N, C-alpha and C positions, 0 to 999 in steps of 0.2 A: 438582452438578458436584464435581472432584476438586481439594481444598482446600484441591492442591499449589500453586496456579494467587493464591492472597494468603497461606501460613502461609509462601513461600519470604522466605527470612533474605536474599537477594540481589535482589530486585526489582531489573533496568539501568532501568527509566522504572515510572514511578507517576504519574499522573494523577487532580488529586485538588479534585472540584465544581466541574472545569471550565465556565466559556460565554463562548463564540464564533460573532461574529455581523456578517451582511453589511448597513451600512442599522442597518434595519429587521430585516430577517429574521432573528430565529438559529438557529443552523446547528447548536452543541452544547449541550444545554440541562442542566449540571450533572454532567456528565460523571467518571465514578469507576471507573479500572481498572490490573490491574497488569499488568506484562511482565519475567515473570523470565527472567533472565540464562540463555543458551546455551538455548532453546526459538525453534522457531518458531512464531509467533501471528501469526494472519491477519486482519485486519479486514474484515468485511464486510459488506454490506448496496443498501439500494435507490442507487439511481444522486445525485446530490446530497443523500445521508447526511452527510457531513463526512470521510470518510474519508480522502481526503486532505489534507484538513484537517487531521486529525491529525496523518501528518507532516509537515507544513510547521511545526508548535507543535514539537513536537521538535527540530524543526535549529533552530529559533529564529529563521523566514522571516514568523511572524507572532505578536501575542502574545496572550495570553487575557485576557479581559476581568475575566473576574474569576474566581477557585480558583491551581492549578501547574500545573504540568509542569514531574516532578521528574526530569535524567537523571542518575544514580550519584549520587545525595541532592543535586544539583546545580537550583537551580528556574532553568530554559533563560531563562525574560521576567525576574526580577532581575539576570542578568549584562552584563557593561559589551561593548561591539565585539570586544574584545581577551581576556578571558575568551570570549564566544560561538565566536570564532573558533576559540584553544584547544581547544574543545570538541567543537565537529565535524570534526578531526581524527578524533577517536573513531567516525566516522559516516561511512558508505559512502551511498550514494544510485544505485538505478535508475531512471532516469524512463521514462517512459511509453513507449513505441519507441525506448526506447535512447539518444535524441539526441547520437550520434554527431558528431565535428566532420566534416562531408563534406568539408575541404579538408586532412585530415590520415590520414594512414595509418592501416592497425590500430595501429601496432608506436607511434606519436606518438601516439592517442585515449589509448591506456594509460596512458603517458610523459604526457601530462602534468598530470594533478595533481602526479607525484615531482618535475620540475622547477619546477609554480610554489613546491610550499611544500616542499620539500625543499633542501638543502644538498651532494646526493649525486654523485655523483665520474657525468658517462656511459656510464664501467665500470661504475658499481653499480648506475645504474637502466635500462644493458642486462639485466642477472644479473636484474633482479625482475621488468621486464616479459614476460621469458621465462619464469619460475618462471607468473608469472600467467595467461597466459596457454595455457600449458601443462595448469594445472588445470580452464579450462575447454575443452581440446584445441584447441585452436585456432593452436599455436603455426608449424606449417605458414605461416597467413596472413596472419603480421607484418604484410610487404609490402604486401598488398592495399589497395588500398582500401576507402571504405563499401559505391560503387557500386557496386563487383565481388563483392560478399558480400549470404547470403541475411537474410530478416529476421532468422530464429532464430540465423544466426553476430551477425550484429548486435547481441542481445540480449547474449550469450553475452561479446563484447568489451565489452559494457558493463558487465558483470558484474565479466571483468577488472577494468576500470576503477574500480568501485565498490569492489575490494579490495587495490587498490597498496597504499592505504597501511596494510591492517594493520589495518582499523576491529575496538570490540569489535559498531558493528550496522550493520546492515544492512537497509535500507528499502527495499520491492519497490513500485511505483506503477504495478498492473496490465502488472505482468510476463507473464502469456499472451498478451495482446492481443492480439491479425492472427496468430499460430502456425500454422502446421498442426501436424494431434496429433502425429508425427512430432517435429516441434520442440518443443513446445510437452512432452509429454511428459520431453522432455530440459534443457530447461530446469528443467519441476518436481523433477526429479533433483540435478539439479546442486544445485540451492538446497539442497537436503536434506546433499549432501554435503558443500557444503563450509560448512553449519553445523558440520556435528558434524562433520567434518575437524580443520579450522580454528578453533575455540571461537566459534562465533560468535553472535549474538547476532539473529532476524531480524526484520522484523516486514512480511509481506506482505497488500497491499490488493488486492484481489482478486474479480472475479465467478467464474471459471470455480467451480463446486460442486465437480469430481470430483476434481479432479487438485488444489486447492487443501488439499483436506477428508480427501488420501491423507496429504501431507504437515507436514502443521499439530497444534503439539503442542495446541492450543489456538487455536479462533477465539471472535472475539466478533463479532456482529449489533448495529448501531447502526437507528436507527429514532426517526424525531419527534424526531429531538434526544437521543435515550441511551440505554445500552445496553439492550438488553432480551435479550438472550440470552451468555452466557462460559462456556465450555466447553472441554471433546473435544469433536475432530467428532463422533462414537458420540454424546453428549450433548445437543448444540445438535439433531442430530436427533429424536433422541427430544420433545426440547421441544413441549408441548403448546400451545406460544402461539401465537394464531394469524396472527398475522403474521413468526412465525418459522415454523411450518407451510411457510405463501405459499408467504416468501424459498425456502427446503430445496427445494421441488416444485415450484415458478414455477411459482404456480398464476395464470392470468391476471387473478382475480378475492379480491377479499379486501381486509383494512383498508387496502391499496394498492388502491386504485377502479382501476378500467382509465378511467371516463371521469374528464376532470376538469370539475372542478365546475361548472357552467353553468343561464342561463336554461332555459326550457322552448324548445324549438324556436319554438312561437308565438311567445314574445316577443322570441326573436333577428330571427323572423322580420319584426317588426310588425303579424303577424296574428290577432285576435281569440282573446283566452282557450275561449274552448269551438270554437275548429278542430281537428279530429280528427288533428290532430302528438303524437309521440312527445317522451314528458319528455327530461329532462338525460341518463336512462341509455340513451336511443337506440328506438329499433323504427321500424316500417315510419308512409310518411306514407297 
């Protein structure tokens, strides 16, 4: 794998020996990874593998149970509320399906963080909002309501809102979910273009292999609470790890089993063990 992911003198995010779980279920078990400034990093893996949890840990919504999450050298889990709020101003977030305020216009959705957090005049707010909407190609839709625009357009409005405060980091939680092929391609190209044009660092959680691999500088694959692959898209595609291979090729069976562990049909149905029923892997009755 490419050494620049580890040797970069200016990583924006470093996660060290991180452990986090819900109740007795350990989701992330000793995670170590580096996200360099200025790059597009994709975090991928099977559902329930902790991808969105990592975004929440970076943003300080959750705290690591052990280990650390460093943002520009600051341990997010050790910050005071005031320090955390200040740090969050350097982050933008695009939620699944956009999460626009349905009773606010496109313009007012993008203006919301500017009005809530800054002391800008309404004239300045207007100028910033129009610039951000123009960057995503929707300046002409500023007066429309969310119900009047398509899902792809709503995702672009949400992106304009995410970059309204000129953050250093933008996190995308499933930005391509539910989009048609045209909207999906447009969203992917826009993420890459904005990342390069305004010097962002982007972290994408996604299940869409083709588009994500096309725009990412590095890909991190999570499985069983650990990082099982990290490198360029080509390096991850060539991985010989059986689990990574199964994920990249979308094979239905492999280390991640199609069948959830279960007793035999005979046991579940209360029949004698000698009954001619298939075991937990399925089969003919």
